[in-house]
C-alpha positions in Angstrom: 140.5 102.8 -118.7 143.1 105.1 -119.1 146.1 105.2 -117.3 145.9 107.7 -114.6 147.4 111.4 -115.9 150.7 112.3 -114.4 150.7 115.6 -112.4 151.5 118.0 -114.7 149.5 116.9 -116.9 146.3 116.8 -113.6 147.8 120.7 -112.0 147.3 121.7 -116.0 143.8 120.3 -116.8 142.7 122.3 -113.3 144.7 126.1 -114.5 143.1 125.5 -117.8 139.5 124.3 -116.6 140.5 128.2 -114.4 141.3 129.8 -117.4 144.0 130.7 -115.7 146.7 132.7 -118.9 149.2 130.5 -120.2 152.4 132.1 -119.0 150.2 131.9 -115.4 150.2 127.5 -116.3 154.0 127.8 -118.0 154.9 130.2 -114.6 153.3 127.3 -112.1 154.9 124.5 -113.6 157.9 125.7 -113.8 158.1 125.9 -109.6 156.3 122.4 -109.3 159.0 120.5 -112.2 161.9 122.8 -109.1 160.3 122.2 -106.3 160.5 117.8 -107.3 163.4 118.3 -108.5 165.0 119.8 -105.4 163.7 116.5 -103.8 165.0 114.1 -105.9 161.9 113.6 -107.5 160.3 111.7 -105.5 155.7 113.0 -105.7 154.5 115.8 -103.8 152.1 114.0 -102.1 155.1 112.1 -100.3 156.2 115.8 -99.1 155.0 118.3 -96.3 154.9 121.7 -94.2 158.7 121.0 -93.8 160.3 120.2 -97.5 158.0 123.3 -99.1 160.2 125.2 -95.8 163.6 123.3 -97.3 162.8 124.7 -100.8 161.6 128.2 -100.1 164.8 128.7 -97.4 166.7 127.6 -100.9 165.6 129.6 -103.4 166.0 132.3 -101.2 169.5 131.6 -99.0 171.5 130.1 -102.4 169.3 131.4 -105.3 169.0 134.8 -104.5 164.9 134.7 -105.8 163.2 137.7 -105.8 159.9 137.3 -102.9 157.9 138.1 -105.4 158.4 134.9 -107.0 159.3 133.0 -103.1 155.5 133.5 -103.2 154.4 132.6 -106.8 156.5 129.0 -106.2 154.9 128.8 -102.5 
């Protein structure tokens, strides 16, 4: 019996099944990783809308990330 795949591997597999480009895959994995690190390495399944809002606010206010990139992060 194989151990369950890690979150980022699951995401990568899902994106490849949908035939997303490699660059899109890399961008999505980047934002997911930043989100997890922002919240102290908590698993996204443990978080909800308030944590997403806090991350997007951080990107806008502290990091000055463009609106289009914030939408991609969302």
